[in-house]
Structures are given as structure tokens and as C-alpha cells.
MMTF fields as JSON, N, C-alpha, C and O atoms, coordinates in Angstrom:
{
  "mmtfVersion": "1.0.0",
  "mmtfProducer": "UNKNOWN",
  "numBonds": 387,
  "numAtoms": 388,
  "numGroups": 97,
  "numChains": 1,
  "numModels": 1,
  "chainsPerModel": [1],
  "groupsPerChain": [97],
  "chainIdList": ["A"],
  "bondAtomList": [4, 2, 8, 6, 12, 10, 16, 14, 20, 18, 24, 22, 28, 26, 32, 30, 36, 34, 40, 38, 44, 42, 48, 46, 52, 50, 56, 54, 60, 58, 64, 62, 68, 66, 72, 70, 76, 74, 80, 78, 84, 82, 88, 86, 92, 90, 96, 94, 100, 98, 104, 102, 108, 106, 112, 110, 116, 114, 120, 118, 124, 122, 128, 126, 132, 130, 136, 134, 140, 138, 144, 142, 148, 146, 152, 150, 156, 154, 160, 158, 164, 162, 168, 166, 172, 170, 176, 174, 180, 178, 184, 182, 188, 186, 192, 190, 196, 194, 200, 198, 204, 202, 208, 206, 212, 210, 216, 214, 220, 218, 224, 222, 228, 226, 232, 230, 236, 234, 240, 238, 244, 242, 248, 246, 252, 250, 256, 254, 260, 258, 264, 262, 268, 266, 272, 270, 276, 274, 280, 278, 284, 282, 288, 286, 292, 290, 296, 294, 300, 298, 304, 302, 308, 306, 312, 310, 316, 314, 320, 318, 324, 322, 328, 326, 332, 330, 336, 334, 340, 338, 344, 342, 348, 346, 352, 350, 356, 354, 360, 358, 364, 362, 368, 366, 372, 370, 376, 374, 380, 378, 384, 382],
  "bondOrderList": [1, 1, 1, 1, 1, 1, 1, 1, 1, 1, 1, 1, 1, 1, 1, 1, 1, 1, 1, 1, 1, 1, 1, 1, 1, 1, 1, 1, 1, 1, 1, 1, 1, 1, 1, 1, 1, 1, 1, 1, 1, 1, 1, 1, 1, 1, 1, 1, 1, 1, 1, 1, 1, 1, 1, 1, 1, 1, 1, 1, 1, 1, 1, 1, 1, 1, 1, 1, 1, 1, 1, 1, 1, 1, 1, 1, 1, 1, 1, 1, 1, 1, 1, 1, 1, 1, 1, 1, 1, 1, 1, 1, 1, 1, 1, 1],
  "groupList": [{"groupName": "MET", "atomNameList": ["N", "CA", "C", "O"], "elementList": ["N", "C", "C", "O"], "formalChargeList": [0, 0, 0, 0], "bondAtomList": [1, 0, 2, 1, 3, 2], "bondOrderList": [1, 1, 2], "singleLetterCode": "M", "chemCompType": "L-PEPTIDE LINKING"}, {"groupName": "SER", "atomNameList": ["N", "CA", "C", "O"], "elementList": ["N", "C", "C", "O"], "formalChargeList": [0, 0, 0, 0], "bondAtomList": [1, 0, 2, 1, 3, 2], "bondOrderList": [1, 1, 2], "singleLetterCode": "S", "chemCompType": "L-PEPTIDE LINKING"}, {"groupName": "ILE", "atomNameList": ["N", "CA", "C", "O"], "elementList": ["N", "C", "C", "O"], "formalChargeList": [0, 0, 0, 0], "bondAtomList": [1, 0, 2, 1, 3, 2], "bondOrderList": [1, 1, 2], "singleLetterCode": "I", "chemCompType": "L-PEPTIDE LINKING"}, {"groupName": "VAL", "atomNameList": ["N", "CA", "C", "O"], "elementList": ["N", "C", "C", "O"], "formalChargeList": [0, 0, 0, 0], "bondAtomList": [1, 0, 2, 1, 3, 2], "bondOrderList": [1, 1, 2], "singleLetterCode": "V", "chemCompType": "L-PEPTIDE LINKING"}, {"groupName": "PRO", "atomNameList": ["N", "CA", "C", "O"], "elementList": ["N", "C", "C", "O"], "formalChargeList": [0, 0, 0, 0], "bondAtomList": [1, 0, 2, 1, 3, 2], "bondOrderList": [1, 1, 2], "singleLetterCode": "P", "chemCompType": "L-PEPTIDE LINKING"}, {"groupName": "ALA", "atomNameList": ["N", "CA", "C", "O"], "elementList": ["N", "C", "C", "O"], "formalChargeList": [0, 0, 0, 0], "bondAtomList": [1, 0, 2, 1, 3, 2], "bondOrderList": [1, 1, 2], "singleLetterCode": "A", "chemCompType": "L-PEPTIDE LINKING"}, {"groupName": "HIS", "atomNameList": ["N", "CA", "C", "O"], "elementList": ["N", "C", "C", "O"], "formalChargeList": [0, 0, 0, 0], "bondAtomList": [1, 0, 2, 1, 3, 2], "bondOrderList": [1, 1, 2], "singleLetterCode": "H", "chemCompType": "L-PEPTIDE LINKING"}, {"groupName": "GLU", "atomNameList": ["N", "CA", "C", "O"], "elementList": ["N", "C", "C", "O"], "formalChargeList": [0, 0, 0, 0], "bondAtomList": [1, 0, 2, 1, 3, 2], "bondOrderList": [1, 1, 2], "singleLetterCode": "E", "chemCompType": "L-PEPTIDE LINKING"}, {"groupName": "LEU", "atomNameList": ["N", "CA", "C", "O"], "elementList": ["N", "C", "C", "O"], "formalChargeList": [0, 0, 0, 0], "bondAtomList": [1, 0, 2, 1, 3, 2], "bondOrderList": [1, 1, 2], "singleLetterCode": "L", "chemCompType": "L-PEPTIDE LINKING"}, {"groupName": "THR", "atomNameList": ["N", "CA", "C", "O"], "elementList": ["N", "C", "C", "O"], "formalChargeList": [0, 0, 0, 0], "bondAtomList": [1, 0, 2, 1, 3, 2], "bondOrderList": [1, 1, 2], "singleLetterCode": "T", "chemCompType": "L-PEPTIDE LINKING"}, {"groupName": "GLN", "atomNameList": ["N", "CA", "C", "O"], "elementList": ["N", "C", "C", "O"], "formalChargeList": [0, 0, 0, 0], "bondAtomList": [1, 0, 2, 1, 3, 2], "bondOrderList": [1, 1, 2], "singleLetterCode": "Q", "chemCompType": "L-PEPTIDE LINKING"}, {"groupName": "PHE", "atomNameList": ["N", "CA", "C", "O"], "elementList": ["N", "C", "C", "O"], "formalChargeList": [0, 0, 0, 0], "bondAtomList": [1, 0, 2, 1, 3, 2], "bondOrderList": [1, 1, 2], "singleLetterCode": "F", "chemCompType": "L-PEPTIDE LINKING"}, {"groupName": "TRP", "atomNameList": ["N", "CA", "C", "O"], "elementList": ["N", "C", "C", "O"], "formalChargeList": [0, 0, 0, 0], "bondAtomList": [1, 0, 2, 1, 3, 2], "bondOrderList": [1, 1, 2], "singleLetterCode": "W", "chemCompType": "L-PEPTIDE LINKING"}, {"groupName": "ARG", "atomNameList": ["N", "CA", "C", "O"], "elementList": ["N", "C", "C", "O"], "formalChargeList": [0, 0, 0, 0], "bondAtomList": [1, 0, 2, 1, 3, 2], "bondOrderList": [1, 1, 2], "singleLetterCode": "R", "chemCompType": "L-PEPTIDE LINKING"}, {"groupName": "GLY", "atomNameList": ["N", "CA", "C", "O"], "elementList": ["N", "C", "C", "O"], "formalChargeList": [0, 0, 0, 0], "bondAtomList": [1, 0, 2, 1, 3, 2], "bondOrderList": [1, 1, 2], "singleLetterCode": "G", "chemCompType": "PEPTIDE LINKING"}, {"groupName": "ASN", "atomNameList": ["N", "CA", "C", "O"], "elementList": ["N", "C", "C", "O"], "formalChargeList": [0, 0, 0, 0], "bondAtomList": [1, 0, 2, 1, 3, 2], "bondOrderList": [1, 1, 2], "singleLetterCode": "N", "chemCompType": "L-PEPTIDE LINKING"}, {"groupName": "CYS", "atomNameList": ["N", "CA", "C", "O"], "elementList": ["N", "C", "C", "O"], "formalChargeList": [0, 0, 0, 0], "bondAtomList": [1, 0, 2, 1, 3, 2], "bondOrderList": [1, 1, 2], "singleLetterCode": "C", "chemCompType": "L-PEPTIDE LINKING"}, {"groupName": "LYS", "atomNameList": ["N", "CA", "C", "O"], "elementList": ["N", "C", "C", "O"], "formalChargeList": [0, 0, 0, 0], "bondAtomList": [1, 0, 2, 1, 3, 2], "bondOrderList": [1, 1, 2], "singleLetterCode": "K", "chemCompType": "L-PEPTIDE LINKING"}, {"groupName": "ASP", "atomNameList": ["N", "CA", "C", "O"], "elementList": ["N", "C", "C", "O"], "formalChargeList": [0, 0, 0, 0], "bondAtomList": [1, 0, 2, 1, 3, 2], "bondOrderList": [1, 1, 2], "singleLetterCode": "D", "chemCompType": "L-PEPTIDE LINKING"}, {"groupName": "TYR", "atomNameList": ["N", "CA", "C", "O"], "elementList": ["N", "C", "C", "O"], "formalChargeList": [0, 0, 0, 0], "bondAtomList": [1, 0, 2, 1, 3, 2], "bondOrderList": [1, 1, 2], "singleLetterCode": "Y", "chemCompType": "L-PEPTIDE LINKING"}],
  "groupTypeList": [0, 1, 2, 3, 1, 4, 5, 6, 5, 7, 7, 5, 8, 3, 6, 8, 9, 10, 10, 11, 5, 10, 12, 13, 10, 1, 13, 9, 9, 4, 13, 14, 13, 2, 4, 13, 4, 8, 12, 5, 10, 5, 3, 15, 8, 1, 10, 3, 8, 4, 16, 5, 13, 3, 5, 17, 10, 8, 14, 8, 9, 4, 10, 5, 8, 17, 13, 13, 13, 18, 5, 9, 14, 13, 5, 8, 3, 4, 4, 4, 4, 19, 1, 4, 4, 11, 3, 7, 0, 4, 5, 8, 4, 12, 4, 1, 8],
  "groupIdList": [1, 2, 3, 4, 5, 6, 7, 8, 9, 10, 11, 12, 13, 14, 15, 16, 17, 18, 19, 20, 21, 22, 23, 24, 25, 26, 27, 28, 29, 30, 31, 32, 33, 34, 35, 36, 37, 38, 39, 40, 41, 42, 43, 44, 45, 46, 47, 48, 49, 50, 51, 52, 53, 54, 55, 56, 57, 58, 59, 60, 61, 62, 63, 64, 65, 66, 67, 68, 69, 70, 71, 72, 73, 74, 75, 76, 77, 78, 79, 80, 81, 82, 83, 84, 85, 86, 87, 88, 89, 90, 91, 92, 93, 94, 95, 96, 97],
  "secStructList": [7, 7, 7, 7, 1, 2, 2, 2, 2, 2, 2, 2, 2, 2, 2, 2, 2, 2, 2, 2, 2, 2, 2, 2, 2, 2, 7, 1, 1, 6, 6, 7, 7, 7, 7, 2, 2, 2, 2, 2, 2, 2, 2, 2, 2, 2, 6, 6, 1, 7, 2, 2, 2, 2, 2, 2, 2, 2, 6, 7, 7, 2, 2, 2, 2, 2, 2, 2, 2, 2, 2, 2, 2, 2, 2, 2, 1, 7, 7, 7, 7, 7, 7, 7, 7, 7, 7, 7, 7, 7, 7, 7, 7, 7, 7, 7, 7],
  "xCoordList": [-38.731, -38.453, -37.505, -36.357, -37.944, -37.043, -36.875, -37.847, -35.639, -35.325, -34.746, -33.846, -35.273, -34.848, -33.809, -32.865, -33.949, -33.034, -32.424, -32.98, -31.295, -30.687, -31.586, -31.541, -32.401, -33.317, -34.337, -34.621, -34.883, -35.823, -35.103, -35.673, -33.85, -33.075, -32.832, -32.872, -32.582, -32.384, -33.643, -33.567, -34.791, -36.063, -36.281, -36.711, -35.984, -36.159, -35.206, -35.558, -34.0, -33.028, -33.516, -33.356, -34.099, -34.651, -35.77, -35.837, -36.636, -37.749, -37.223, -37.716, -36.23, -35.676, -34.96, -34.99, -34.323, -33.675, -34.7, -34.427, -35.872, -36.948, -37.431, -37.734, -37.504, -37.924, -36.911, -37.296, -35.622, -34.585, -34.674, -34.543, -34.896, -34.999, -36.2, -36.106, -37.316, -38.514, -38.257, -38.657, -37.599, -37.303, -36.38, -36.585, -35.372, -34.424, -35.116, -34.755, -36.081, -36.803, -37.755, -38.017, -38.268, -39.274, -38.725, -39.471, -37.448, -36.914, -36.841, -36.704, -36.936, -36.991, -35.622, -35.467, -34.623, -33.263, -32.351, -32.58, -31.333, -30.479, -29.722, -29.354, -29.488, -28.755, -29.601, -29.114, -30.857, -31.756, -31.363, -30.682, -31.798, -31.499, -32.349, -33.529, -31.713, -32.42, -33.359, -32.932, -34.625, -35.581, -35.158, -34.554, -35.49, -35.12, -35.637, -34.901, -36.877, -37.335, -36.482, -36.265, -35.999, -35.129, -33.79, -33.257, -33.245, -31.995, -32.181, -31.33, -33.283, -33.518, -33.574, -33.021, -34.235, -34.318, -32.939, -32.592, -32.16, -30.814, -29.931, -29.169, -30.039, -29.259, -29.656, -28.789, -30.947, -31.407, -30.88, -30.46, -30.9, -30.387, -28.889, -28.393, -28.163, -26.71, -26.327, -25.162, -27.273, -26.991, -27.121, -26.679, -27.74, -27.909, -27.01, -26.382, -26.954, -26.144, -24.869, -24.805, -23.855, -22.628, -22.922, -23.649, -22.348, -22.601, -22.215, -22.947, -21.076, -20.626, -21.6, -21.829, -22.162, -23.122, -24.401, -24.922, -24.909, -26.133, -25.892, -26.718, -24.757, -24.446, -24.347, -24.896, -23.662, -23.511, -24.862, -25.157, -25.674, -26.988, -27.883, -28.654, -27.783, -28.658, -28.05, -28.713, -26.807, -26.163, -25.711, -25.74, -25.295, -24.814, -23.317, -22.771, -22.661, -21.265, -21.215, -21.97, -20.337, -20.252, -19.931, -20.41, -19.116, -18.749, -19.967, -20.124, -20.829, -22.022, -22.956, -23.521, -23.114, -23.995, -23.413, -24.153, -22.107, -21.47, -21.607, -21.861, -21.438, -21.576, -22.992, -23.174, -23.979, -25.371, -25.631, -26.279, -25.12, -25.34, -24.713, -25.322, -23.495, -22.827, -23.541, -23.629, -24.047, -24.734, -26.073, -26.43, -26.813, -28.137, -28.105, -29.028, -27.049, -26.959, -26.967, -27.52, -26.359, -26.343, -27.746, -28.072, -28.572, -29.936, -30.839, -31.795, -30.544, -31.401, -31.168, -32.101, -29.945, -29.618, -29.754, -29.012, -30.701, -30.844, -29.665, -29.078, -29.326, -28.23, -28.619, -29.802, -27.646, -27.985, -28.583, -28.196, -29.526, -30.135, -29.099, -28.197, -29.252, -28.312, -28.608, -29.752, -27.591, -27.74, -26.601, -25.428, -26.947, -25.905, -25.079, -25.568, -23.846, -23.025, -23.62, -24.293, -23.362, -23.871, -23.135, -21.906, -23.883, -23.298, -23.899, -25.115, -23.031, -23.512, -23.672, -22.761, -24.815, -25.091, -25.109, -25.749, -24.421, -24.451, -25.852, -26.535, -26.245, -27.556, -27.53, -26.554, -28.597, -28.714, -29.344, -30.213, -28.925, -29.537, -30.999, -31.364, -31.808, -33.216, -33.302, -32.576, -34.188, -34.339, -35.028, -35.957, -34.554, -35.166, -36.331, -36.259, -37.377, -38.575, -38.669, -39.626],
  "yCoordList": [-80.674, -79.343, -79.451, -79.861, -79.098, -79.095, -77.658, -76.959, -77.234, -75.861, -75.834, -76.606, -74.939, -74.906, -73.833, -74.086, -72.678, -71.597, -71.004, -71.15, -70.343, -69.682, -68.6, -68.362, -67.945, -66.926, -67.551, -67.001, -68.698, -69.4, -69.898, -69.915, -70.301, -70.783, -69.664, -69.894, -68.461, -67.314, -67.049, -66.821, -67.08, -66.888, -68.0, -67.743, -69.217, -70.35, -70.25, -70.638, -69.731, -69.586, -68.562, -68.769, -67.477, -66.473, -67.1, -66.906, -67.843, -68.499, -69.538, -69.628, -70.314, -71.339, -70.708, -71.26, -69.571, -68.854, -68.488, -68.594, -68.061, -67.732, -68.979, -68.922, -70.109, -71.354, -71.806, -72.267, -71.679, -72.029, -71.126, -71.598, -69.827, -68.895, -69.252, -69.229, -69.578, -69.969, -71.257, -71.367, -72.228, -73.479, -73.226, -73.779, -72.393, -72.107, -71.428, -71.678, -70.595, -69.913, -70.849, -70.666, -71.844, -72.711, -74.019, -74.765, -74.324, -75.599, -75.595, -74.548, -76.776, -76.891, -76.954, -76.54, -77.461, -77.527, -76.652, -76.511, -76.072, -75.174, -75.848, -75.185, -77.133, -77.833, -78.95, -80.062, -78.652, -79.652, -80.017, -79.257, -81.178, -81.646, -80.905, -80.63, -80.595, -79.928, -80.948, -82.056, -80.59, -81.532, -81.921, -81.134, -83.137, -83.655, -82.81, -82.602, -82.316, -81.491, -80.238, -79.821, -79.638, -78.47, -78.87, -78.165, -80.004, -80.494, -80.766, -80.403, -81.399, -81.757, -80.509, -80.492, -79.474, -78.233, -77.584, -77.066, -77.612, -77.042, -77.804, -77.195, -79.119, -79.944, -79.624, -79.481, -79.509, -79.191, -77.833, -77.68, -76.858, -75.54, -75.573, -74.858, -76.4, -76.471, -77.142, -77.098, -77.753, -78.333, -77.296, -77.52, -76.143, -75.077, -73.89, -73.318, -73.528, -72.405, -72.927, -74.101, -72.08, -72.536, -73.029, -72.39, -74.159, -74.798, -73.888, -73.803, -73.21, -72.333, -71.176, -70.76, -70.665, -69.555, -70.005, -69.312, -71.165, -71.703, -71.968, -71.617, -72.587, -72.905, -71.638, -71.58, -70.636, -69.388, -68.714, -68.258, -68.652, -68.008, -68.717, -68.068, -70.044, -70.816, -71.049, -71.6, -70.641, -70.844, -72.276, -72.78, -72.929, -74.308, -74.32, -73.354, -75.4, -75.529, -76.08, -76.992, -75.538, -76.025, -77.518, -78.215, -78.002, -79.425, -80.317, -81.347, -79.917, -80.721, -80.739, -81.778, -79.585, -79.515, -80.33, -81.03, -80.247, -81.035, -82.525, -83.307, -82.914, -84.329, -84.816, -85.888, -84.031, -84.418, -84.451, -85.365, -83.446, -83.382, -84.584, -85.185, -84.936, -86.081, -87.392, -88.282, -87.505, -88.74, -88.892, -89.992, -87.801, -87.896, -87.582, -87.938, -86.917, -86.539, -87.727, -87.665, -88.801, -89.999, -90.554, -91.083, -90.43, -90.957, -89.996, -90.431, -88.683, -87.699, -87.605, -87.328, -87.832, -87.676, -89.023, -89.957, -89.131, -90.411, -90.626, -89.666, -91.875, -92.134, -91.675, -91.66, -91.303, -90.87, -92.026, -93.177, -91.73, -92.813, -93.448, -92.783, -94.73, -95.455, -95.12, -95.196, -94.76, -94.559, -95.318, -95.047, -96.253, -97.034, -96.132, -95.101, -96.51, -95.691, -95.66, -96.599, -94.582, -94.438, -95.393, -95.456, -96.119, -97.052, -96.716, -96.769, -96.371, -96.045, -97.333, -98.159, -97.495, -98.685, -98.283, -97.296, -99.029, -98.685, -98.961, -99.898, -98.139, -98.304, -99.527, -99.771, -100.275, -101.452, -101.028, -100.157, -101.621, -101.254, -101.72, -102.754, -100.932, -101.303, -102.508, -102.594, -103.427, -104.573, -104.115, -103.308, -104.643, -104.273, -105.213, -106.41, -104.672, -105.465, -105.86, -106.529],
  "zCoordList": [-174.437, -174.898, -176.076, -175.899, -177.26, -178.403, -178.849, -179.135, -178.903, -179.235, -180.635, -180.966, -181.451, -182.833, -183.116, -183.864, -182.558, -182.886, -181.623, -180.535, -181.763, -180.604, -180.002, -178.795, -180.832, -180.31, -179.359, -178.295, -179.748, -178.867, -177.613, -176.522, -177.786, -176.645, -175.647, -174.438, -176.133, -175.24, -174.418, -173.21, -175.072, -174.359, -173.331, -172.207, -173.726, -172.822, -171.634, -170.52, -171.867, -170.785, -169.757, -168.554, -170.216, -169.296, -168.464, -167.251, -169.123, -168.421, -167.427, -166.303, -167.84, -166.959, -165.771, -164.671, -165.973, -164.873, -163.808, -162.612, -164.243, -163.304, -162.572, -161.381, -163.282, -162.647, -161.6, -160.526, -161.902, -160.926, -159.703, -158.574, -159.916, -158.79, -157.915, -156.688, -158.542, -157.789, -157.011, -155.852, -157.63, -156.938, -155.749, -154.668, -155.95, -154.862, -153.68, -152.53, -153.941, -152.857, -152.121, -150.932, -152.826, -152.212, -151.657, -151.021, -151.876, -151.386, -149.862, -149.229, -149.302, -147.841, -147.195, -146.046, -147.905, -147.358, -148.215, -149.416, -147.615, -148.39, -149.532, -150.502, -149.434, -150.489, -151.096, -151.302, -151.377, -151.952, -153.378, -154.066, -153.8, -155.151, -156.176, -155.959, -157.288, -158.378, -159.02, -159.345, -159.206, -159.818, -161.243, -161.971, -161.604, -162.923, -164.086, -165.05, -164.03, -165.163, -165.374, -166.512, -164.288, -164.435, -165.043, -165.9, -164.597, -165.178, -166.67, -167.482, -167.024, -168.428, -169.302, -170.402, -168.818, -169.594, -169.72, -170.781, -168.65, -168.679, -169.677, -170.428, -169.678, -170.612, -172.044, -172.907, -172.31, -173.66, -174.116, -175.264, -173.227, -173.586, -173.846, -174.716, -173.095, -173.27, -174.581, -174.977, -175.252, -176.566, -177.671, -178.797, -177.338, -178.323, -178.001, -178.892, -176.738, -176.272, -175.622, -175.257, -175.471, -174.79, -173.37, -172.61, -173.041, -171.752, -170.587, -169.6, -170.694, -169.607, -169.39, -168.254, -170.458, -170.34, -169.66, -168.786, -170.057, -169.444, -167.961, -167.119, -167.648, -166.252, -165.412, -164.312, -165.914, -165.164, -164.94, -163.835, -165.98, -165.889, -164.873, -164.167, -164.797, -163.908, -162.528, -161.649, -162.328, -161.036, -160.816, -159.693, -161.89, -161.832, -162.1, -162.633, -161.738, -162.114, -163.536, -163.872, -164.368, -165.748, -165.827, -166.721, -164.884, -164.911, -164.676, -165.331, -163.735, -163.455, -164.661, -165.003, -165.3, -166.466, -167.623, -168.315, -167.84, -168.897, -168.628, -169.543, -167.366, -167.005, -167.315, -167.892, -166.932, -167.216, -168.716, -169.226, -169.416, -170.862, -171.55, -172.435, -171.144, -171.761, -171.437, -172.283, -170.22, -169.813, -170.52, -170.941, -170.654, -171.271, -172.752, -173.484, -173.199, -174.608, -175.539, -176.637, -175.102, -175.946, -176.141, -177.203, -175.111, -175.212, -175.982, -176.624, -175.924, -176.569, -178.07, -178.824, -178.508, -179.916, -180.608, -180.302, -181.541, -182.237, -183.183, -183.681, -183.423, -184.349, -185.753, -186.09, -186.567, -187.927, -188.707, -188.508, -189.594, -190.373, -191.293, -191.802, -191.485, -192.337, -193.792, -194.242, -194.496, -195.933, -196.606, -196.349, -197.453, -198.116, -199.027, -199.489, -199.282, -200.173, -201.577, -202.003, -202.276, -203.64, -204.566, -204.562, -205.343, -206.322, -207.677, -207.864, -208.617, -209.955, -210.751, -210.798, -211.365, -212.167, -213.639, -214.003, -214.475, -215.907, -216.472, -216.057, -217.404, -218.047, -218.953, -219.661, -218.921, -219.797, -221.117, -221.131, -222.214, -223.498, -223.553, -222.994, -224.237, -224.402, -225.333, -226.324, -225.008, -225.945, -227.242, -227.221, -228.341, -229.622, -229.902, -229.622, -230.445, -230.752, -232.162, -232.553]
}
């Protein structure tokens, strides 16, 4: 899930809230583990929207979401491409014929 704008993130958060509610209703134990795909979507949203807002909307603790985001964020964000420093080269005179 790659989110480009906060508007898309808001829509995705509403959809994810519904998915969390459906999962909570269908789980077999009252304290079942949240499935990885739901965690992944929550982490992705927390990179665009405030983490506390996403956690509150989804019924998660902000600390747990931050921990997951920090643990997986390093793997999700590629390192910046290497660009060598700018070096100005003096122009060479044209050879005369």
C-alpha cells in the first residue's frame, strides 16, 4: 500500500477502521493477535498521518504503533540515492587548427 497524499490516507484510514472492526468481531479469542496485513497498513498510514491519530482511530496504543513503525520503517524506506558532490571543472581551451 503506497499512499501519496493525506486525502488518500484519510480514505484509507476509514477503510482500515472498518477492516479492524470486522477482524475484532470475527476473532475467536478476545485478545487475539492483529494480523500482519492490518499492522502493515496501519504502519503505512502512520507514515503519512499523525501516529497518535491513526492509533486512536484504529483502537491501538500509540506506543505499539510507533514501535512497529520504527522497526519496519527502516526496511520500508529505501536509502537516498548516492549523488557525488558537485565539482566545477574549468573549461579547456579549444585546440586551434
